[in-house]
N, CA, C and O atoms as CSV, one atom per row, in Angstrom:
chain,resi,resn,atom,element,x,y,z
A,1,MET,N,N,166.025,75.532,78.269
A,1,MET,CA,C,164.704,75.519,78.322
A,1,MET,C,C,164.027,75.045,76.781
A,1,MET,O,O,164.058,75.707,75.744
A,2,ILE,N,N,163.473,73.820,76.971
A,2,ILE,CA,C,162.441,73.270,75.706
A,2,ILE,C,C,161.379,74.139,75.450
A,2,ILE,O,O,160.922,74.703,76.444
A,3,THR,N,N,160.616,74.516,73.829
A,3,THR,CA,C,159.717,74.721,73.845
A,3,THR,C,C,159.262,74.036,72.997
A,3,THR,O,O,160.034,73.681,72.106
A,4,VAL,N,N,157.536,73.492,72.934
A,4,VAL,CA,C,157.033,72.790,72.049
A,4,VAL,C,C,155.694,73.184,71.892
A,4,VAL,O,O,155.086,73.764,72.791
A,5,GLY,N,N,155.167,72.888,70.741
A,5,GLY,CA,C,153.431,72.985,70.709
A,5,GLY,C,C,152.526,72.184,71.483
A,5,GLY,O,O,153.001,71.342,72.246
A,6,THR,N,N,151.211,72.346,71.382
A,6,THR,CA,C,150.488,71.139,72.408
A,6,THR,C,C,150.371,70.022,71.557
A,6,THR,O,O,150.089,68.956,72.102
A,7,LEU,N,N,150.530,70.041,70.317
A,7,LEU,CA,C,150.511,68.796,69.505
A,7,LEU,C,C,151.614,67.604,69.722
A,7,LEU,O,O,151.351,66.410,69.863
A,8,GLU,N,N,152.697,68.111,69.717
A,8,GLU,CA,C,154.261,67.709,70.202
A,8,GLU,C,C,154.079,67.365,71.533
A,8,GLU,O,O,154.405,66.250,71.939
A,9,ALA,N,N,153.624,68.155,72.206
A,9,ALA,CA,C,153.364,68.175,73.697
A,9,ALA,C,C,152.498,66.474,74.454
A,9,ALA,O,O,152.730,65.535,75.216
A,10,LYS,N,N,151.579,66.967,73.666
A,10,LYS,CA,C,150.691,65.440,73.351
A,10,LYS,C,C,151.461,64.416,73.135
A,10,LYS,O,O,151.393,63.462,73.910
A,11,ASN,N,N,152.244,64.398,72.174
A,11,ASN,CA,C,152.594,63.112,71.411
A,11,ASN,C,C,153.802,62.688,71.880
A,11,ASN,O,O,154.161,61.570,71.510
A,12,LYS,N,N,154.639,63.417,72.730
A,12,LYS,CA,C,155.889,63.080,73.100
A,12,LYS,C,C,156.135,63.648,74.948
A,12,LYS,O,O,157.128,64.106,75.514
A,13,LEU,N,N,154.528,63.302,75.517
A,13,LEU,CA,C,155.016,63.966,76.712
A,13,LEU,C,C,155.706,62.838,77.906
A,13,LEU,O,O,155.937,63.135,79.078
A,14,SER,N,N,155.881,61.896,77.458
A,14,SER,CA,C,157.147,61.109,78.341
A,14,SER,C,C,158.177,61.252,78.461
A,14,SER,O,O,158.881,61.134,79.463
A,15,ALA,N,N,158.497,61.627,77.088
A,15,ALA,CA,C,159.938,62.095,76.734
A,15,ALA,C,C,160.343,63.380,77.055
A,15,ALA,O,O,161.508,63.770,76.987
A,16,LEU,N,N,159.356,64.064,77.416
A,16,LEU,CA,C,159.274,65.715,78.071
A,16,LEU,C,C,159.677,65.483,79.461
A,16,LEU,O,O,160.762,65.871,79.893
A,17,LEU,N,N,158.728,64.791,80.235
A,17,LEU,CA,C,158.783,64.364,81.282
A,17,LEU,C,C,160.188,63.999,81.787
A,17,LEU,O,O,160.700,64.345,82.852
A,18,ASP,N,N,160.735,63.198,80.772
A,18,ASP,CA,C,162.602,62.761,81.065
A,18,ASP,C,C,163.193,64.123,81.325
A,18,ASP,O,O,163.882,64.279,82.333
A,19,HIS,N,N,162.993,65.050,80.551
A,19,HIS,CA,C,164.032,65.787,80.156
A,19,HIS,C,C,163.694,66.823,81.508
A,19,HIS,O,O,164.655,67.482,81.902
A,20,VAL,N,N,162.112,67.034,82.383
A,20,VAL,CA,C,161.694,67.535,83.153
A,20,VAL,C,C,162.662,66.801,84.695
A,20,VAL,O,O,163.135,67.648,85.452
A,21,VAL,N,N,162.874,65.408,85.032
A,21,VAL,CA,C,162.711,65.006,85.741
A,21,VAL,C,C,164.615,65.258,85.991
A,21,VAL,O,O,165.305,65.188,87.008
A,22,ARG,N,N,164.922,65.533,84.693
A,22,ARG,CA,C,166.681,65.678,84.489
A,22,ARG,C,C,166.770,67.172,84.868
A,22,ARG,O,O,167.867,67.677,84.628
A,23,GLY,N,N,165.774,68.032,85.449
A,23,GLY,CA,C,166.121,69.261,85.479
A,23,GLY,C,C,165.757,70.868,84.815
A,23,GLY,O,O,165.634,72.036,85.184
A,24,GLU,N,N,165.686,69.999,83.555
A,24,GLU,CA,C,165.098,71.229,82.215
A,24,GLU,C,C,163.559,71.593,82.610
A,24,GLU,O,O,162.738,71.057,83.354
A,25,GLU,N,N,163.538,72.836,81.711
A,25,GLU,CA,C,162.073,73.274,81.998
A,25,GLU,C,C,161.691,72.963,80.477
A,25,GLU,O,O,162.482,72.823,79.545
A,26,VAL,N,N,159.876,72.865,80.429
A,26,VAL,CA,C,159.783,72.475,79.025
A,26,VAL,C,C,158.265,73.640,78.750
A,26,VAL,O,O,157.152,73.481,79.252
A,27,VAL,N,N,158.678,74.710,77.860
A,27,VAL,CA,C,157.328,75.458,77.597
A,27,VAL,C,C,156.494,75.056,76.511
A,27,VAL,O,O,156.929,74.948,75.365
A,28,ILE,N,N,155.207,74.810,76.859
A,28,ILE,CA,C,153.903,74.247,75.998
A,28,ILE,C,C,153.189,75.706,75.578
A,28,ILE,O,O,152.757,76.575,76.335
A,29,THR,N,N,153.220,75.673,73.758
A,29,THR,CA,C,152.935,76.842,73.404
A,29,THR,C,C,151.274,76.435,72.840
A,29,THR,O,O,150.780,75.311,72.755
A,30,ARG,N,N,150.760,77.526,72.566
A,30,ARG,CA,C,149.569,77.150,71.764
A,30,ARG,C,C,149.667,78.363,70.599
A,30,ARG,O,O,149.760,79.524,70.995
A,31,HIS,N,N,149.645,78.083,69.199
A,31,HIS,CA,C,149.625,78.931,68.486
A,31,HIS,C,C,150.610,80.025,68.750
A,31,HIS,O,O,150.316,81.215,68.859
A,32,GLY,N,N,151.846,79.492,68.847
A,32,GLY,CA,C,153.473,80.270,69.197
A,32,GLY,C,C,153.041,80.967,70.788
A,32,GLY,O,O,154.114,81.194,71.347
A,33,ARG,N,N,152.212,81.261,71.439
A,33,ARG,CA,C,152.001,81.625,72.466
A,33,ARG,C,C,152.558,80.891,74.005
A,33,ARG,O,O,151.787,80.015,74.396
A,34,PRO,N,N,153.294,81.039,74.549
A,34,PRO,CA,C,153.448,79.820,75.556
A,34,PRO,C,C,152.053,79.849,76.686
A,34,PRO,O,O,151.764,80.895,77.267
A,35,VAL,N,N,151.331,78.681,76.876
A,35,VAL,CA,C,150.207,78.774,77.572
A,35,VAL,C,C,150.599,77.782,79.151
A,35,VAL,O,O,149.978,77.826,80.213
A,36,ALA,N,N,151.893,76.896,78.791
A,36,ALA,CA,C,151.992,76.456,80.178
A,36,ALA,C,C,153.646,75.564,80.344
A,36,ALA,O,O,154.380,75.720,79.368
A,37,ARG,N,N,154.175,74.737,81.430
A,37,ARG,CA,C,155.718,75.006,82.071
A,37,ARG,C,C,155.197,73.981,82.779
A,37,ARG,O,O,154.247,73.878,83.555
A,38,LEU,N,N,156.324,72.965,82.190
A,38,LEU,CA,C,156.228,72.346,83.187
A,38,LEU,C,C,158.103,72.349,83.713
A,38,LEU,O,O,159.064,72.712,83.036
A,39,VAL,N,N,158.084,71.860,84.993
A,39,VAL,CA,C,159.107,72.001,85.711
A,39,VAL,C,C,159.069,70.866,86.828
A,39,VAL,O,O,158.106,70.124,87.023
A,40,PRO,N,N,160.261,70.851,87.523
A,40,PRO,CA,C,160.250,69.592,88.159
A,40,PRO,C,C,159.612,70.267,90.069
A,40,PRO,O,O,159.714,71.287,90.750
A,41,ALA,N,N,158.952,68.827,90.172
A,41,ALA,CA,C,158.041,68.801,91.166
A,41,ALA,C,C,159.235,69.000,92.631
A,41,ALA,O,O,160.340,68.461,92.699
A,42,VAL,N,N,158.653,69.856,93.611
A,42,VAL,CA,C,159.666,69.736,94.842
A,42,VAL,C,C,159.316,68.474,94.780
A,42,VAL,O,O,158.263,68.031,94.320
A,43,ALA,N,N,160.667,67.575,95.488
A,43,ALA,CA,C,160.594,66.701,96.141
A,43,ALA,C,C,160.524,66.582,97.619
A,43,ALA,O,O,161.294,67.264,98.295
A,44,VAL,N,N,159.597,65.707,98.238
A,44,VAL,CA,C,159.083,65.348,99.554
A,44,VAL,C,C,160.525,65.895,100.202
A,44,VAL,O,O,160.356,66.715,101.105
A,45,ASP,N,N,161.492,65.670,99.983
A,45,ASP,CA,C,162.816,65.743,100.847
A,45,ASP,C,C,163.013,67.287,101.130
A,45,ASP,O,O,163.386,67.818,102.176
A,46,ASP,N,N,162.622,67.938,99.778
A,46,ASP,CA,C,162.999,69.324,100.106
A,46,ASP,C,C,162.041,70.068,101.051
A,46,ASP,O,O,162.420,71.125,101.554
A,47,PHE,N,N,160.595,69.481,101.368
A,47,PHE,CA,C,160.165,70.196,102.559
A,47,PHE,C,C,160.389,70.477,103.795
A,47,PHE,O,O,159.826,71.395,104.391
A,48,GLY,N,N,161.349,69.602,104.355
A,48,GLY,CA,C,162.410,70.128,105.453
A,48,GLY,C,C,162.860,71.431,105.263
A,48,GLY,O,O,162.618,72.537,105.747
A,49,GLU,N,N,163.536,70.998,104.473
A,49,GLU,CA,C,164.607,72.252,104.202
A,49,GLU,C,C,163.796,73.673,104.007
A,49,GLU,O,O,164.189,74.647,104.648
A,50,ILE,N,N,162.853,73.775,103.270
A,50,ILE,CA,C,161.836,74.591,103.072
A,50,ILE,C,C,161.292,75.238,104.408
A,50,ILE,O,O,161.244,76.458,104.566
A,51,ALA,N,N,160.927,74.411,105.260
A,51,ALA,CA,C,160.465,74.724,106.601
A,51,ALA,C,C,161.429,75.014,107.305
A,51,ALA,O,O,161.052,75.848,108.128
A,52,ARG,N,N,162.754,74.713,107.462
A,52,ARG,CA,C,164.177,75.372,107.964
A,52,ARG,C,C,164.107,76.912,107.960
A,52,ARG,O,O,164.249,77.825,108.774
A,53,GLU,N,N,163.789,76.746,106.511
A,53,GLU,CA,C,163.828,78.243,105.804
A,53,GLU,C,C,163.159,79.258,106.310
A,53,GLU,O,O,163.691,80.271,106.764
A,54,ILE,N,N,161.848,79.021,106.254
A,54,ILE,CA,C,160.699,79.438,107.209
A,54,ILE,C,C,160.759,79.929,108.860
A,54,ILE,O,O,160.249,80.882,109.450
A,55,THR,N,N,161.565,78.890,109.267
A,55,THR,CA,C,161.815,78.844,111.045
A,55,THR,C,C,162.874,80.176,110.699
A,55,THR,O,O,162.411,81.314,110.772
A,56,ALA,N,N,163.960,80.014,110.415
A,56,ALA,CA,C,164.793,80.955,110.162
A,56,ALA,C,C,164.526,82.401,109.886
A,56,ALA,O,O,165.188,83.237,110.501
A,57,ALA,N,N,163.424,82.857,108.834
A,57,ALA,CA,C,163.218,83.953,108.847
A,57,ALA,C,C,162.058,84.571,109.699
A,57,ALA,O,O,161.806,85.771,109.805
A,58,ARG,N,N,161.461,83.620,110.232
A,58,ARG,CA,C,160.634,83.868,111.067
A,58,ARG,C,C,161.343,84.319,112.344
A,58,ARG,O,O,161.095,85.418,112.841
A,59,ASP,N,N,162.121,83.568,112.811
A,59,ASP,CA,C,163.176,84.099,113.787
A,59,ASP,C,C,163.606,85.302,113.386
A,59,ASP,O,O,163.258,86.256,114.082
A,60,ALA,N,N,164.356,85.531,112.325
A,60,ALA,CA,C,165.190,86.827,111.966
A,60,ALA,C,C,164.215,88.043,111.881
A,60,ALA,O,O,164.702,89.137,111.596
A,61,LEU,N,N,162.770,87.925,112.125
A,61,LEU,CA,C,161.974,88.945,111.908
A,61,LEU,C,C,161.637,89.025,113.704
A,61,LEU,O,O,161.515,90.177,114.122
A,62,ALA,N,N,161.520,88.155,114.513
A,62,ALA,CA,C,161.833,88.210,115.972
A,62,ALA,C,C,162.219,88.866,116.356
A,62,ALA,O,O,161.555,89.758,116.883
A,63,ALA,N,N,163.647,88.866,116.351
A,63,ALA,CA,C,164.880,88.888,116.716
A,63,ALA,C,C,164.889,90.566,116.675
A,63,ALA,O,O,165.062,91.288,117.657
A,64,SER,N,N,164.625,91.073,115.091
A,64,SER,CA,C,164.446,92.785,115.175
A,64,SER,C,C,163.181,92.903,115.417
A,64,SER,O,O,162.734,93.890,114.832
A,65,ASN,N,N,162.524,92.432,115.919
A,65,ASN,CA,C,160.985,93.355,116.490
A,65,ASN,C,C,160.451,93.953,115.797
A,65,ASN,O,O,160.339,95.171,115.933
A,66,VAL,N,N,159.834,93.134,114.613
A,66,VAL,CA,C,159.370,93.143,113.515
A,66,VAL,C,C,158.068,92.146,113.262
A,66,VAL,O,O,158.012,90.924,113.128
A,67,THR,N,N,156.961,93.260,113.253
A,67,THR,CA,C,155.610,92.581,113.568
A,67,THR,C,C,154.940,93.022,112.251
A,67,THR,O,O,154.985,94.135,111.728
A,68,LEU,N,N,154.303,91.896,111.823
A,68,LEU,CA,C,153.280,92.155,110.611
A,68,LEU,C,C,151.888,91.708,110.688
A,68,LEU,O,O,151.591,90.530,110.884
A,69,THR,N,N,150.988,92.705,110.525
A,69,THR,CA,C,149.386,92.474,110.668
A,69,THR,C,C,149.167,91.562,109.510
A,69,THR,O,O,149.680,91.545,108.391
A,70,THR,N,N,148.069,90.643,110.201
A,70,THR,CA,C,147.200,89.735,109.006
A,70,THR,C,C,147.479,90.382,107.234
A,70,THR,O,O,148.131,89.990,106.266
A,71,GLU,N,N,146.744,91.332,107.473
A,71,GLU,CA,C,146.830,91.705,106.056
A,71,GLU,C,C,147.879,92.047,104.812
A,71,GLU,O,O,147.863,91.916,103.588
A,72,GLU,N,N,149.043,92.694,106.077
A,72,GLU,CA,C,150.704,92.604,105.402
A,72,GLU,C,C,151.201,91.225,104.891
A,72,GLU,O,O,151.851,91.039,103.863
A,73,ILE,N,N,150.798,90.313,105.760
A,73,ILE,CA,C,151.441,88.575,105.483
A,73,ILE,C,C,150.804,88.557,104.151
A,73,ILE,O,O,151.562,88.517,103.181
A,74,ARG,N,N,149.266,88.585,103.911
A,74,ARG,CA,C,148.450,88.034,103.209
A,74,ARG,C,C,149.133,88.825,102.036
A,74,ARG,O,O,149.309,88.007,101.133
A,75,VAL,N,N,149.677,90.287,101.590
A,75,VAL,CA,C,150.076,90.737,100.664
A,75,VAL,C,C,151.459,90.143,100.037
A,75,VAL,O,O,151.861,90.115,98.874
A,76,LEU,N,N,152.072,89.647,101.343
A,76,LEU,CA,C,153.518,89.197,101.050
A,76,LEU,C,C,153.402,87.969,100.158
A,76,LEU,O,O,154.047,87.726,99.138
A,77,ARG,N,N,152.170,87.031,100.914
A,77,ARG,CA,C,151.781,85.923,100.134
A,77,ARG,C,C,151.325,85.801,99.014
A,77,ARG,O,O,151.466,84.754,98.382
A,78,ASP,N,N,150.729,86.780,98.575
A,78,ASP,CA,C,149.761,86.736,97.356
A,78,ASP,C,C,150.671,87.503,96.370
A,78,ASP,O,O,150.162,87.671,95.261
A,79,GLU,N,N,152.246,88.138,96.595
A,79,GLU,CA,C,152.491,88.919,95.726
A,79,GLU,C,C,153.117,87.986,94.687
A,79,GLU,O,O,153.800,87.023,95.035
A,80,GLY,N,N,152.894,88.262,93.509
A,80,GLY,CA,C,153.481,87.324,92.443
A,80,GLY,C,C,152.891,86.432,91.694
A,80,GLY,O,O,153.369,85.766,90.775
A,81,ARG,N,N,151.463,86.449,92.271
A,81,ARG,CA,C,150.820,85.428,91.918
A,81,ARG,C,C,149.366,85.673,91.032
A,81,ARG,O,O,148.505,84.864,90.688
A,82,ARG,N,N,149.451,86.747,90.877
A,82,ARG,CA,C,148.758,87.129,89.485
A,82,ARG,C,C,149.719,87.003,87.920
A,82,ARG,O,O,149.192,87.296,86.846
């Protein structure tokens, strides 16, 4: 993981993006505190795999006779977003 201040990030954005493309994470700080994180974006090709994983999870729940209310689904969806 690379950590840089905001001024350095501004001046070296292209080089930092090169690191991100290679799979590294870049944390940008302001006054020594992390304020942003640069990570590789999900490639378009990865969406097919994500869809397959979601389908498999849904099928496993159905096979186990597990049902979720709309509220339970919202809670699971929002978990960790804060």
